[in-house]
TIVO-2410 file (N, C-alpha, C; in nm, 3 decimals):
# residues 93
REC num residu      c1      c2      c3 atome chaine
REC   1      A  -1.783   1.311  -1.209     N      A
REC   1      A  -1.785   1.463  -1.214    CA      A
REC   1      A  -1.778   1.520  -1.056     C      A
REC   2      G  -1.811   1.444  -0.969     N      A
REC   2      G  -1.805   1.490  -0.818    CA      A
REC   2      G  -1.655   1.491  -0.783     C      A
REC   3      I  -1.579   1.395  -0.827     N      A
REC   3      I  -1.451   1.393  -0.790    CA      A
REC   3      I  -1.373   1.502  -0.813     C      A
REC   4      E  -1.397   1.551  -0.950     N      A
REC   4      E  -1.332   1.668  -1.011    CA      A
REC   4      E  -1.383   1.781  -0.953     C      A
REC   5      R  -1.520   1.800  -0.941     N      A
REC   5      R  -1.589   1.938  -0.904    CA      A
REC   5      R  -1.539   1.943  -0.748     C      A
REC   6      Y  -1.538   1.871  -0.667     N      A
REC   6      Y  -1.506   1.894  -0.511    CA      A
REC   6      Y  -1.374   1.845  -0.497     C      A
REC   7      R  -1.279   1.823  -0.585     N      A
REC   7      R  -1.135   1.794  -0.585    CA      A
REC   7      R  -1.132   1.689  -0.469     C      A
REC   8      A  -1.203   1.572  -0.471     N      A
REC   8      A  -1.213   1.471  -0.361    CA      A
REC   8      A  -1.073   1.393  -0.370     C      A
REC   9      Q  -1.021   1.369  -0.263     N      A
REC   9      Q  -0.900   1.285  -0.247    CA      A
REC   9      Q  -0.936   1.149  -0.208     C      A
REC  10      V  -1.064   1.087  -0.172     N      A
REC  10      V  -1.122   0.962  -0.138    CA      A
REC  10      V  -1.242   0.980  -0.215     C      A
REC  11      A  -1.285   0.860  -0.256     N      A
REC  11      A  -1.421   0.824  -0.304    CA      A
REC  11      A  -1.467   0.709  -0.251     C      A
REC  12      I  -1.577   0.716  -0.182     N      A
REC  12      I  -1.629   0.599  -0.111    CA      A
REC  12      I  -1.755   0.534  -0.196     C      A
REC  13      L  -1.723   0.389  -0.228     N      A
REC  13      L  -1.818   0.327  -0.295    CA      A
REC  13      L  -1.895   0.246  -0.206     C      A
REC  14      D  -2.001   0.280  -0.170     N      A
REC  14      D  -2.096   0.209  -0.069    CA      A
REC  14      D  -2.186   0.110  -0.104     C      A
REC  15      V  -2.170  -0.003  -0.071     N      A
REC  15      V  -2.243  -0.113  -0.142    CA      A
REC  15      V  -2.329  -0.204  -0.015     C      A
REC  16      T  -2.347  -0.115   0.086     N      A
REC  16      T  -2.414  -0.152   0.207    CA      A
REC  16      T  -2.550  -0.235   0.167     C      A
REC  17      G  -2.622  -0.165   0.086     N      A
REC  17      G  -2.751  -0.246   0.078    CA      A
REC  17      G  -2.773  -0.345  -0.034     C      A
REC  18      L  -2.649  -0.384  -0.086     N      A
REC  18      L  -2.631  -0.488  -0.187    CA      A
REC  18      L  -2.638  -0.617  -0.120     C      A
REC  19      P  -2.759  -0.709  -0.137     N      A
REC  19      P  -2.756  -0.842  -0.073    CA      A
REC  19      P  -2.671  -0.960  -0.148     C      A
REC  20      T  -2.657  -0.925  -0.267     N      A
REC  20      T  -2.585  -1.017  -0.364    CA      A
REC  20      T  -2.490  -0.936  -0.465     C      A
REC  21      I  -2.402  -1.010  -0.522     N      A
REC  21      I  -2.324  -0.955  -0.618    CA      A
REC  21      I  -2.297  -1.067  -0.753     C      A
REC  22      D  -2.277  -1.022  -0.860     N      A
REC  22      D  -2.249  -1.112  -0.960    CA      A
REC  22      D  -2.133  -1.044  -1.042     C      A
REC  23      T  -2.084  -1.118  -1.134     N      A
REC  23      T  -1.981  -1.076  -1.212    CA      A
REC  23      T  -1.993  -0.951  -1.278     C      A
REC  24      A  -2.114  -0.917  -1.318     N      A
REC  24      A  -2.130  -0.769  -1.396    CA      A
REC  24      A  -2.118  -0.656  -1.298     C      A
REC  25      I  -2.170  -0.689  -1.174     N      A
REC  25      I  -2.161  -0.582  -1.037    CA      A
REC  25      I  -2.026  -0.579  -1.000     C      A
REC  26      G  -1.924  -0.676  -0.993     N      A
REC  26      G  -1.806  -0.710  -0.962    CA      A
REC  26      G  -1.708  -0.603  -1.065     C      A
REC  27      A  -1.757  -0.632  -1.209     N      A
REC  27      A  -1.687  -0.556  -1.308    CA      A
REC  27      A  -1.700  -0.413  -1.282     C      A
REC  28      T  -1.823  -0.385  -1.276     N      A
REC  28      T  -1.865  -0.229  -1.237    CA      A
REC  28      T  -1.791  -0.165  -1.124     C      A
REC  29      L  -1.788  -0.253  -1.037     N      A
REC  29      L  -1.717  -0.190  -0.897    CA      A
REC  29      L  -1.569  -0.160  -0.950     C      A
REC  30      I  -1.496  -0.247  -1.006     N      A
REC  30      I  -1.351  -0.241  -1.049    CA      A
REC  30      I  -1.342  -0.118  -1.143     C      A
REC  31      Q  -1.464  -0.103  -1.257     N      A
REC  31      Q  -1.430   0.014  -1.351    CA      A
REC  31      Q  -1.441   0.134  -1.262     C      A
REC  32      A  -1.542   0.147  -1.149     N      A
REC  32      A  -1.560   0.259  -1.080    CA      A
REC  32      A  -1.433   0.300  -1.024     C      A
REC  33      A  -1.385   0.205  -0.948     N      A
REC  33      A  -1.254   0.211  -0.877    CA      A
REC  33      A  -1.139   0.265  -0.958     C      A
REC  34      E  -1.131   0.200  -1.071     N      A
REC  34      E  -1.008   0.261  -1.161    CA      A
REC  34      E  -1.037   0.401  -1.198     C      A
REC  35      A  -1.175   0.438  -1.258     N      A
REC  35      A  -1.194   0.576  -1.276    CA      A
REC  35      A  -1.152   0.676  -1.169     C      A
REC  36      C  -1.185   0.629  -1.040     N      A
REC  36      C  -1.148   0.708  -0.923    CA      A
REC  36      C  -1.014   0.738  -0.930     C      A
REC  37      R  -0.940   0.625  -0.960     N      A
REC  37      R  -0.784   0.650  -0.938    CA      A
REC  37      R  -0.740   0.738  -1.040     C      A
REC  38      M  -0.812   0.717  -1.177     N      A
REC  38      M  -0.769   0.796  -1.301    CA      A
REC  38      M  -0.787   0.958  -1.259     C      A
REC  39      L  -0.871   0.986  -1.172     N      A
REC  39      L  -0.900   1.137  -1.142    CA      A
REC  39      L  -0.843   1.162  -1.027     C      A
REC  40      G  -0.747   1.072  -0.977     N      A
REC  40      G  -0.681   1.144  -0.840    CA      A
REC  40      G  -0.726   1.103  -0.706     C      A
REC  41      A  -0.843   1.008  -0.709     N      A
REC  41      A  -0.893   0.996  -0.575    CA      A
REC  41      A  -0.860   0.845  -0.536     C      A
REC  42      T  -0.859   0.808  -0.398     N      A
REC  42      T  -0.848   0.676  -0.358    CA      A
REC  42      T  -0.985   0.617  -0.346     C      A
REC  43      P  -1.012   0.521  -0.407     N      A
REC  43      P  -1.151   0.458  -0.390    CA      A
REC  43      P  -1.138   0.360  -0.277     C      A
REC  44      V  -1.261   0.382  -0.197     N      A
REC  44      V  -1.275   0.287  -0.070    CA      A
REC  44      V  -1.423   0.227  -0.097     C      A
REC  45      L  -1.400   0.101  -0.067     N      A
REC  45      L  -1.518   0.016  -0.092    CA      A
REC  45      L  -1.585  -0.010   0.053     C      A
REC  46      A  -1.712   0.028   0.068     N      A
REC  46      A  -1.740   0.026   0.209    CA      A
REC  46      A  -1.893  -0.074   0.206     C      A
REC  47      G  -1.908  -0.142   0.326     N      A
REC  47      G  -2.020  -0.193   0.333    CA      A
REC  47      G  -2.040  -0.342   0.273     C      A
REC  48      I  -1.916  -0.424   0.254     N      A
REC  48      I  -1.943  -0.535   0.199    CA      A
REC  48      I  -1.982  -0.641   0.324     C      A
REC  49      N  -2.076  -0.730   0.318     N      A
REC  49      N  -2.128  -0.824   0.400    CA      A
REC  49      N  -2.055  -0.958   0.386     C      A
REC  50      P  -2.061  -1.032   0.467     N      A
REC  50      P  -1.991  -1.164   0.460    CA      A
REC  50      P  -2.026  -1.255   0.326     C      A
REC  51      E  -2.171  -1.253   0.304     N      A
REC  51      E  -2.200  -1.301   0.172    CA      A
REC  51      E  -2.157  -1.256   0.036     C      A
REC  52      V  -2.155  -1.131   0.045     N      A
REC  52      V  -2.088  -1.056  -0.104    CA      A
REC  52      V  -1.948  -1.067  -0.085     C      A
REC  53      A  -1.889  -1.073   0.012     N      A
REC  53      A  -1.729  -1.122   0.045    CA      A
REC  53      A  -1.709  -1.249  -0.012     C      A
REC  54      Q  -1.761  -1.343   0.011     N      A
REC  54      Q  -1.764  -1.488  -0.029    CA      A
REC  54      Q  -1.784  -1.484  -0.185     C      A
REC  55      T  -1.889  -1.430  -0.224     N      A
REC  55      T  -1.936  -1.446  -0.352    CA      A
REC  55      T  -1.809  -1.382  -0.447     C      A
REC  56      L  -1.740  -1.258  -0.400     N      A
REC  56      L  -1.652  -1.190  -0.472    CA      A
REC  56      L  -1.523  -1.299  -0.484     C      A
REC  57      V  -1.496  -1.378  -0.376     N      A
REC  57      V  -1.408  -1.464  -0.376    CA      A
REC  57      V  -1.424  -1.578  -0.459     C      A
REC  58      T  -1.548  -1.616  -0.444     N      A
REC  58      T  -1.588  -1.734  -0.545    CA      A
REC  58      T  -1.603  -1.707  -0.696     C      A
REC  59      L  -1.618  -1.578  -0.713     N      A
REC  59      L  -1.634  -1.546  -0.872    CA      A
REC  59      L  -1.477  -1.511  -0.923     C      A
REC  60      G  -1.406  -1.516  -0.812     N      A
REC  60      G  -1.254  -1.461  -0.862    CA      A
REC  60      G  -1.241  -1.330  -0.908     C      A
REC  61      I  -1.333  -1.227  -0.846     N      A
REC  61      I  -1.310  -1.100  -0.886    CA      A
REC  61      I  -1.207  -1.026  -0.779     C      A
REC  62      D  -1.112  -0.986  -0.863     N      A
REC  62      D  -0.987  -0.944  -0.789    CA      A
REC  62      D  -1.003  -0.783  -0.744     C      A
REC  63      L  -1.018  -0.740  -0.647     N      A
REC  63      L  -1.036  -0.586  -0.628    CA      A
REC  63      L  -0.919  -0.526  -0.613     C      A
REC  64      G  -0.813  -0.624  -0.636     N      A
REC  64      G  -0.683  -0.544  -0.629    CA      A
REC  64      G  -0.625  -0.477  -0.493     C      A
REC  65      T  -0.572  -0.378  -0.509     N      A
REC  65      T  -0.534  -0.276  -0.390    CA      A
REC  65      T  -0.656  -0.192  -0.334     C      A
REC  66      L  -0.770  -0.234  -0.360     N      A
REC  66      L  -0.887  -0.137  -0.337    CA      A
REC  66      L  -0.911  -0.147  -0.168     C      A
REC  67      V  -0.897  -0.034  -0.107     N      A
REC  67      V  -0.928  -0.032   0.047    CA      A
REC  67      V  -1.059  -0.066   0.038     C      A
REC  68      S  -1.092  -0.149   0.158     N      A
REC  68      S  -1.232  -0.219   0.192    CA      A
REC  68      S  -1.247  -0.199   0.331     C      A
REC  69      V  -1.343  -0.148   0.386     N      A
REC  69      V  -1.389  -0.109   0.502    CA      A
REC  69      V  -1.540  -0.173   0.538     C      A
REC  70      S  -1.568  -0.210   0.673     N      A
REC  70      S  -1.686  -0.281   0.694    CA      A
REC  70      S  -1.804  -0.206   0.680     C      A
REC  71      D  -1.813  -0.059   0.702     N      A
REC  71      D  -1.947   0.001   0.681    CA      A
REC  71      D  -1.905   0.152   0.632     C      A
REC  72      L  -1.999   0.236   0.624     N      A
REC  72      L  -1.998   0.361   0.573    CA      A
REC  72      L  -1.912   0.447   0.651     C      A
REC  73      Q  -1.941   0.444   0.795     N      A
REC  73      Q  -1.889   0.514   0.900    CA      A
REC  73      Q  -1.722   0.488   0.899     C      A
REC  74      S  -1.679   0.382   0.868     N      A
REC  74      S  -1.549   0.345   0.861    CA      A
REC  74      S  -1.485   0.405   0.742     C      A
REC  75      G  -1.541   0.401   0.633     N      A
REC  75      G  -1.517   0.471   0.509    CA      A
REC  75      G  -1.484   0.606   0.530     C      A
REC  76      V  -1.590   0.686   0.613     N      A
REC  76      V  -1.564   0.821   0.611    CA      A
REC  76      V  -1.440   0.865   0.721     C      A
REC  77      A  -1.423   0.759   0.818     N      A
REC  77      A  -1.313   0.780   0.913    CA      A
REC  77      A  -1.182   0.757   0.841     C      A
REC  78      Y  -1.181   0.673   0.724     N      A
REC  78      Y  -1.063   0.647   0.658    CA      A
REC  78      Y  -1.033   0.778   0.568     C      A
REC  79      A  -1.138   0.831   0.515     N      A
REC  79      A  -1.121   0.965   0.433    CA      A
REC  79      A  -1.082   1.051   0.510     C      A
REC  80      I  -1.138   1.093   0.628     N      A
REC  80      I  -1.077   1.198   0.715    CA      A
REC  80      I  -0.949   1.173   0.747     C      A
REC  81      Q  -0.885   1.048   0.777     N      A
REC  81      Q  -0.732   1.023   0.812    CA      A
REC  81      Q  -0.663   1.048   0.686     C      A
REC  82      H  -0.713   1.001   0.583     N      A
REC  82      H  -0.631   1.008   0.467    CA      A
REC  82      H  -0.613   1.181   0.425     C      A
REC  83      N  -0.710   1.234   0.443     N      A
REC  83      N  -0.691   1.388   0.415    CA      A
REC  83      N  -0.606   1.450   0.507     C      A
REC  84      R  -0.604   1.405   0.638     N      A
REC  84      R  -0.526   1.469   0.726    CA      A
REC  84      R  -0.384   1.421   0.707     C      A
REC  85      R  -0.363   1.298   0.673     N      A
REC  85      R  -0.211   1.271   0.616    CA      A
REC  85      R  -0.152   1.341   0.503     C      A
REC  86      A  -0.250   1.363   0.412     N      A
REC  86      A  -0.216   1.428   0.285    CA      A
REC  86      A  -0.192   1.600   0.316     C      A
REC  87      E  -0.270   1.643   0.419     N      A
REC  87      E  -0.250   1.792   0.444    CA      A
REC  87      E  -0.103   1.800   0.518     C      A
REC  88      Q  -0.081   1.702   0.632     N      A
REC  88      Q   0.042   1.712   0.678    CA      A
REC  88      Q   0.186   1.713   0.599     C      A
REC  89      S   0.150   1.624   0.507     N      A
REC  89      S   0.258   1.584   0.384    CA      A
REC  89      S   0.267   1.727   0.325     C      A
REC  90      A   0.166   1.799   0.281     N      A
REC  90      A   0.192   1.914   0.213    CA      A
REC  90      A   0.250   2.021   0.297     C      A
REC  91      L   0.231   2.019   0.413     N      A
REC  91      L   0.297   2.125   0.510    CA      A
REC  91      L   0.445   2.078   0.516     C      A
REC  92      L   0.486   1.960   0.505     N      A
REC  92      L   0.629   1.938   0.507    CA      A
REC  92      L   0.729   1.967   0.389     C      A
REC  93      I   0.651   1.985   0.283     N      A
REC  93      I   0.709   2.019   0.149    CA      A
REC  93      I   0.728   2.182   0.141     C      A
***
């Protein structure tokens, strides 16, 4: 609802506090990312620690083309850059 309400171009899925991950959580992340795309926002996964990254690989959870950044600050920086590029592209049209 927030993507629609605020016309968000980027949605940050922050998993910083997540110490571990399982197949169900991985599937939920994929579903959330797909929902963001369907609503027109680019999903960005922020805060994956090395243990969670290894578990995702071990479980074979494919996050596809999901943008992944190390922390929430990097996710916000990505969103700002993404929005600036979109604004510049709109000005060229």
